[in-house]
Backbone as numpy.savetxt, mean C-alpha at the origin, in Angstrom:
# Nx Ny Nz CAx CAy CAz Cx Cy Cz
-0.53 24.90 -32.12 -0.78 23.86 -31.13 -2.16 24.12 -30.52
-3.08 23.25 -30.86 -4.43 23.41 -30.38 -4.66 22.70 -29.06
-5.87 22.86 -28.55 -6.22 22.25 -27.26 -6.21 20.73 -27.35
-6.57 20.18 -28.52 -6.60 18.72 -28.68 -5.18 18.14 -28.57
-4.22 18.84 -29.11 -2.84 18.35 -29.05 -2.30 18.43 -27.62
-2.65 19.49 -26.90 -2.24 19.62 -25.50 -2.87 18.52 -24.66
-4.14 18.23 -24.91 -4.81 17.15 -24.20 -4.17 15.80 -24.49
-3.76 15.58 -25.72 -3.12 14.31 -26.09 -1.79 14.15 -25.35
-0.99 15.22 -25.31 0.28 15.17 -24.59 0.06 14.96 -23.09
-0.92 15.64 -22.53 -1.22 15.49 -21.11 -1.67 14.06 -20.80
-2.48 13.49 -21.66 -2.94 12.12 -21.48 -1.77 11.15 -21.54
-0.88 11.35 -22.50 0.28 10.48 -22.65 1.20 10.58 -21.43
1.48 11.78 -20.98 2.35 11.97 -19.81 1.70 11.38 -18.56
0.41 11.61 -18.38 -0.30 11.05 -17.24 -0.30 9.54 -17.24
-0.46 8.95 -18.43 -0.44 7.48 -18.54 0.93 6.92 -18.20
1.97 7.56 -18.67 3.32 7.10 -18.39 3.62 7.19 -16.89
3.22 8.29 -16.26 3.44 8.46 -14.82 2.67 7.39 -14.04
1.43 7.12 -14.44 0.63 6.10 -13.75 1.27 4.72 -13.89
1.78 4.39 -15.06 2.42 3.09 -15.28 3.67 2.97 -14.41
4.48 4.02 -14.36 5.72 3.98 -13.56 5.40 3.83 -12.07
4.42 4.58 -11.58 4.05 4.51 -10.16 3.51 3.12 -9.82
2.61 2.61 -10.63 2.03 1.29 -10.35 3.07 0.18 -10.45
3.95 0.25 -11.44 4.99 -0.76 -11.58 5.95 -0.74 -10.39
6.32 0.45 -9.93 7.22 0.53 -8.78 6.54 0.02 -7.51
5.24 0.27 -7.36 4.51 -0.25 -6.20 4.44 -1.77 -6.24
4.20 -2.33 -7.41 4.16 -3.79 -7.55 5.52 -4.38 -7.22
6.59 -3.75 -7.66 7.93 -4.24 -7.35 8.22 -4.13 -5.86
7.76 -3.08 -5.21 7.92 -2.94 -3.76 7.21 -4.08 -3.03
5.98 -4.37 -3.43 5.24 -5.45 -2.80 5.93 -6.79 -3.02
6.41 -7.03 -4.22 7.09 -8.28 -4.53 8.37 -8.43 -3.72
9.17 -7.38 -3.65 10.43 -7.45 -2.92 10.21 -7.61 -1.42
9.21 -6.92 -0.86 8.98 -7.03 0.58 8.45 -8.41 0.95
7.70 -9.03 0.06 7.23 -10.38 0.36 8.37 -11.39 0.21
9.21 -11.22 -0.78 10.34 -12.14 -0.98 11.36 -12.04 0.15
11.58 -10.83 0.67 12.56 -10.66 1.74 12.02 -11.09 3.10
10.72 -11.34 3.19 10.13 -11.80 4.44 9.66 -10.67 5.33
9.67 -9.44 4.83 9.18 -8.30 5.63 7.71 -8.46 5.96
6.93 -8.81 4.95 5.48 -8.93 5.12 5.00 -10.20 4.44
3.92 -10.76 4.98 3.30 -11.94 4.40 1.92 -11.55 3.92
1.81 -11.29 2.63 0.54 -10.79 2.10 -0.52 -11.87 2.00
-0.14 -13.14 2.01 -1.14 -14.20 2.04 -1.93 -14.14 3.34
-1.25 -13.81 4.42 -1.91 -13.69 5.72 -2.96 -12.56 5.67
-2.61 -11.46 5.02 -3.56 -10.36 4.91 -4.70 -10.70 3.95
-4.43 -11.54 2.96 -5.47 -11.97 2.03 -6.53 -12.82 2.71
-6.12 -13.58 3.71 -7.07 -14.43 4.44 -7.97 -13.61 5.36
-7.64 -12.35 5.57 -8.45 -11.49 6.42 -9.87 -11.34 5.88
-10.02 -11.34 4.57 -11.35 -11.22 3.97 -12.22 -12.43 4.30
-11.60 -13.59 4.48 -12.36 -14.80 4.79 -12.65 -14.93 6.28
-11.76 -14.40 7.11 -11.91 -14.53 8.56 -11.98 -13.14 9.18
-13.11 -12.50 9.01 -13.28 -11.12 9.45 -14.37 -11.03 10.52
-14.10 -11.64 11.66 -15.03 -11.60 12.79 -14.47 -10.69 13.87
-15.34 -10.21 14.72 -14.91 -9.33 15.81 -14.03 -10.07 16.81
-14.22 -11.38 16.92 -13.44 -12.15 17.89 -12.21 -12.81 17.28
-11.87 -12.49 16.04 -10.67 -13.04 15.41 -9.43 -12.42 16.04
-8.37 -13.20 16.08 -7.13 -12.67 16.67 -6.47 -11.71 15.66
-5.77 -10.70 16.16 -5.11 -9.73 15.26 -4.03 -10.40 14.43
-3.83 -9.90 13.21 -2.81 -10.45 12.33 -1.41 -10.00 12.74
-1.30 -8.75 13.16 -0.01 -8.19 13.52 -0.10 -7.64 14.94
0.84 -8.05 15.79 0.86 -7.54 17.16 1.56 -6.19 17.17
0.92 -5.20 17.74 1.50 -3.88 17.82 1.71 -3.50 19.28
2.84 -2.89 19.56 3.13 -2.40 20.89 2.75 -0.92 20.95
1.61 -0.65 21.54 1.14 0.72 21.65 1.70 1.34 22.93
2.11 2.60 22.86 2.61 3.25 24.07 1.48 3.42 25.09
1.83 3.34 26.35 0.82 3.49 27.39 0.40 4.95 27.50
-0.66 5.21 28.25 -1.15 6.57 28.43 -0.10 7.44 29.12
0.66 6.84 30.04 1.67 7.60 30.76 2.79 8.05 29.81
3.20 7.19 28.88 4.24 7.54 27.92 3.76 8.63 26.96
2.48 8.63 26.62 1.95 9.65 25.71 1.99 11.04 26.37
1.69 11.09 27.68 1.65 12.37 28.37 3.05 12.98 28.52
4.09 12.14 28.60 5.43 12.65 28.77 5.95 13.35 27.53
5.45 13.00 26.36 5.93 13.58 25.11 5.43 14.94 24.89
């Protein structure tokens, strides 16, 4: 078993892992959009409307300074 054969096996295994990871990520994105968790079209429009005075896409409730100090 030479170095070329080890490299071929490593390339094959790496390719398979990359395909599985990317496919599962695509399925996660598809399922979360179908279930209504996230609206990726809204995030896609961010590239077109990217001004400092644009309203935020997602409202976040940040803890106040007093709550941070208590932790």
